[in-house]
C-alpha positions as semicolon CSV with decimal commas, in nm:
position;residue;x (nm);y (nm);z (nm)
1;M;-1,360;-2,206;0,034
2;S;-1,522;-2,170;0,374
3;A;-1,677;-1,855;0,515
4;Y;-1,389;-1,841;0,762
5;N;-1,141;-1,821;0,471
6;C;-1,341;-1,532;0,324
7;F;-1,320;-1,348;0,655
8;E;-0,947;-1,415;0,687
9;I;-0,866;-1,304;0,330
10;S;-1,073;-0,987;0,361
11;A;-0,916;-0,915;0,700
12;T;-0,570;-0,917;0,542
13;G;-0,696;-0,663;0,288
14;L;-0,845;-0,447;0,564
15;T;-0,515;-0,445;0,752
16;A;-0,309;-0,367;0,442
17;E;-0,538;-0,089;0,319
18;R;-0,556;0,067;0,665
19;L;-0,177;0,089;0,668
20;R;-0,186;0,238;0,319
21;M;-0,429;0,508;0,441
22;D;-0,206;0,577;0,743
23;V;0,103;0,614;0,523
24;A;-0,081;0,848;0,284
25;A;-0,198;1,057;0,582
26;N;0,160;1,071;0,712
27;N;0,282;1,181;0,369
28;I;0,020;1,456;0,360
29;A;0,113;1,569;0,711
30;N;0,476;1,606;0,602
31;V;0,416;1,781;0,270
32;D;0,609;2,089;0,391
33;T;0,870;1,920;0,616
34;T;1,208;2,040;0,494
35;R;1,417;1,909;0,784
36;T;1,409;1,557;0,926
37;P;1,622;1,387;1,195
38;E;1,795;1,194;0,912
39;G;1,876;1,523;0,741
40;G;1,720;1,676;0,434
41;P;1,354;1,698;0,341
42;Y;1,089;1,439;0,422
43;Q;1,091;1,145;0,181
44;R;0,755;1,015;0,062
45;E;0,674;0,661;0,178
46;M;0,501;0,383;-0,015
47;V;0,348;0,057;0,105
48;V;0,455;-0,263;-0,070
49;F;0,214;-0,558;-0,072
50;A;0,282;-0,925;-0,147
51;P;0,035;-1,208;-0,204
52;R;-0,004;-1,453;0,085
53;G;0,032;-1,820;0,009
54;G;0,013;-1,975;-0,333
55;D;0,293;-1,999;-0,585
56;Q;0,543;-1,718;-0,536
57;S;0,627;-1,699;-0,905
58;P;0,863;-1,417;-0,996
59;F;0,739;-1,122;-1,193
60;R;0,879;-0,782;-1,277
61;L;0,851;-0,485;-1,041
62;P;0,907;-0,125;-1,148
63;S;1,280;-0,062;-1,109
64;V;1,231;0,226;-0,865
65;I;1,054;-0,014;-0,624
66;E;1,308;-0,294;-0,675
67;H;1,592;-0,065;-0,577
68;A;1,403;0,064;-0,275
69;L;1,321;-0,289;-0,157
70;D;1,668;-0,438;-0,179
71;G;1,847;-0,120;-0,072
72;T;2,149;-0,201;-0,287
73;G;2,041;-0,073;-0,624
74;A;2,090;-0,427;-0,757
75;D;1,859;-0,557;-1,027
76;S;1,653;-0,812;-0,831
77;R;1,351;-0,913;-1,039
78;T;1,225;-1,201;-0,826
79;T;1,058;-1,021;-0,536
80;P;0,689;-1,120;-0,544
81;A;0,507;-0,803;-0,447
82;V;0,224;-0,578;-0,551
83;V;0,295;-0,208;-0,528
84;A;0,019;0,026;-0,423
85;G;0,062;0,382;-0,537
86;P;0,112;0,614;-0,830
87;Y;0,335;0,362;-1,009
88;G;0,035;0,137;-1,065
89;A;-0,029;-0,210;-0,938
90;V;0,192;-0,491;-1,067
91;M;-0,017;-0,804;-1,067
92;P;0,128;-1,147;-0,987
93;T;0,046;-1,467;-1,169
94;D;-0,295;-1,632;-1,118
95;A;-0,135;-1,895;-0,892
96;D;-0,061;-1,624;-0,633
97;F;-0,424;-1,526;-0,578
98;G;-0,657;-1,661;-0,316
99;Q;-0,479;-1,634;0,017
100;G;-0,497;-1,262;0,086
101;V;-0,227;-1,000;0,102
102;S;0,054;-0,913;0,339
103;V;0,256;-0,599;0,377
104;V;0,619;-0,649;0,273
105;G;0,718;-0,311;0,406
106;V;0,704;0,062;0,380
107;V;0,975;0,203;0,154
108;G;1,089;0,552;0,073
109;D;1,019;0,696;-0,270
110;P;1,360;0,785;-0,421
111;T;1,210;1,046;-0,656
112;P;1,379;1,381;-0,591
113;G;1,173;1,669;-0,456
114;K;1,161;2,012;-0,608
115;L;1,382;2,307;-0,516
116;V;1,207;2,627;-0,409
117;Y;1,381;2,964;-0,396
118;E;1,355;3,091;-0,036
119;P;1,682;3,264;0,057
120;G;1,555;3,356;0,406
121;N;1,471;2,996;0,501
122;P;1,719;2,838;0,748
123;D;1,715;2,520;0,535
124;A;1,819;2,705;0,218
125;N;2,143;2,609;0,045
126;A;2,413;2,859;-0,055
127;Q;2,214;2,960;-0,365
128;G;1,899;3,024;-0,158
129;Y;1,707;2,710;-0,266
130;V;1,524;2,486;-0,021
131;A;1,485;2,115;-0,100
132;M;1,116;2,029;-0,060
133;P;0,967;1,685;0,007
134;N;0,877;1,469;-0,294
135;V;0,514;1,451;-0,179
136;S;0,239;1,536;-0,429
137;M;-0,096;1,616;-0,272
138;I;-0,272;1,487;-0,583
139;N;-0,097;1,148;-0,567
140;E;-0,160;1,120;-0,194
141;M;-0,530;1,199;-0,229
142;V;-0,563;0,945;-0,511
143;D;-0,384;0,685;-0,294
144;M;-0,609;0,773;-0,001
145;M;-0,928;0,740;-0,208
146;S;-0,807;0,416;-0,366
147;A;-0,720;0,267;-0,027
148;T;-1,056;0,380;0,115
149;R;-1,245;0,215;-0,172
150;A;-1,044;-0,107;-0,134
151;Y;-1,112;-0,101;0,241
152;E;-1,484;-0,056;0,176
153;A;-1,479;-0,343;-0,075
154;N;-1,325;-0,573;0,186
155;V;-1,587;-0,469;0,442
156;T;-1,860;-0,547;0,186
157;A;-1,703;-0,887;0,116
158;I;-1,706;-0,967;0,490
159;Q;-2,070;-0,856;0,521
160;N;-2,171;-1,069;0,220
161;A;-1,986;-1,375;0,354
162;K;-2,157;-1,326;0,691
163;S;-2,497;-1,296;0,522
164;M;-2,440;-1,613;0,317
165;A;-2,329;-1,804;0,627
166;Q;-2,641;-1,692;0,815
167;Q;-2,863;-1,794;0,522
168;A;-2,692;-2,133;0,504
169;I;-2,753;-2,185;0,876
170;G;-3,118;-2,092;0,821
171;I;-3,153;-2,345;0,538
172;V;-2,996;-2,619;0,749
173;G;-3,220;-2,526;1,042
174;Q;-3,533;-2,547;0,824
175;S;-3,439;-2,885;0,680
176;V;-3,381;-3,030;1,029
177;A;-3,725;-2,910;1,146
178;F;-3,901;-3,125;0,886
């Protein structure tokens, strides 16, 4: 593996984790949004990752993510993806590793939100309950910290690859001088 490959692989991780941080920030910003242009409360979003390159061997995703990805509710168990979020990471086979990660998409979390009794709220139903977003501040902060740590790990990997490349150039330069 060349130093360039290390940079490219880590860059895919940087891009994916940056999007994950942006989505978590958007979820946090909409924690109290009870009315959206689509109607109803804000729906939490999740980023779905897939391995780049390698053998795209099928493996099982959590059913809530499968249904969100295919949009039909069908039982499709062959989508190669790694889910980042409170549902845990589903790891692909070893043959999938080594080429980085790509973002498959950003999907809505189908988990229902809670109902809060606020009869004076214009978004309240006939019984006086307001449907709240399905966003949990705890889950979003954990996702944000996890994405930040993964981002930092990719930055460190790039710095280490750069350092090794510079040292290799120094060794070659010294051997040519003799």
